Structures are given as C-alpha cells and as structure tokens.
C-alpha positions, 0 to 999 in steps of 0.5 A: 143682164146680171145685177151687181151686188153694189146695184142691189145694195143701192136699190135696198138703200133707196127703198129703206129711205122711201118706206118712211115717206111713201105707202108703197115701194118696190124694187124692179117694178115693171111698168108697161109703156108704149115703145118703138121696140115691141116683143112678139109673144108668138101670137101678137106684138105686145107692149114691152114692160120697162123695169124701173129699179126702185118705184115709190107710190102715194106719199104718206099723209104726214109727209111733204113729198113733191111727187106722187110717184117716183121711179128711180134708176140706179146706173153704174156710170155717172149719167149712164154715159157709157155709150151714146146709144145707151144714153139716148136709149135712157132719154127715150125711156124716160120720155116714154114713161113721163108720157104714159104716166101722169104725176110721175117723176124719174130720177137717176143716181149713180151707184157710186153716189149711193154705196161704195166709195163715192164718185171719182171725177175723171177730169180732176181725179177727186173723189166725192163722198157718197150722198147722205140720206138727207141729200138723197131725199132732197134730190127726190123732193121729200122735204120731211125728215123722220127721226 
C-alpha cells in the first residue's frame, strides 16, 4: 500500500514534536506481535510484525510524559472507520500491542487533524481546524511545553 504525501507529512510533524520530549522517535517502527494471522516464510510460520506509524520511547529526564512508550497511528479517515472490517482489525491490532508490550500507549490521529485543511464533520458539514502542537501533546499525555 502506498503512503500519501499528507500521511508522510503528518508522520514527520509528530516526530518533530516528540523529539523534544522523548529520547528515541521513529517513523514506521515494526513491532513483532503475536497475531492470529501468521506469515509463512518458506520454512516456518513467523510472527507478523505490526508497523506503527510513529513510535516514541523513553521520555527525557526534564519532561513530564504520562507514557513511557507511545505508538501513534495516522489514519486517513476519522477513527479509520472506512469499513467495519478495517475498524475491527485496528481494534484487534491495538489490543495485541497492549498485551505484548508493557507501558505502551497507542493513539490514533486523523491525517486531516494534523495536516491539511482540517476535519469536515459529515453531519454538520462544519470544518474543524487542524490541531495545534499543544493540543497534540496534551492528547499524547505530554505536559511540559518546550520553548
């Protein structure tokens, strides 16, 4: 699956924000998780890695961060609710990650909330502006604000 320019821009915005607060940040980090869907590599079934869009690990000593590890998913749709199957798959993946890794937090953002023109509510047709840096950090549990 190809990644859109808006998705890549959103990933880089999140990494730039989290670099000041976490020792290690990565884009598209592969985390092996036990999964009902296994890959056969020709010789044996192996654990399928789950690729998280943005990963941050170990808060800096001068920062007040609620979570030791953060995995952020950047979805193209609000709540990634394109289909019931996709939504169910995302819920299962999140549950598997939380079961496999201790002190781990998974958060989902809509691409339109991070970059672009903001989210349009389908019922009211009103456009919400993109999230500010402070709002993103608050949602991720980062309480310190670096100048």
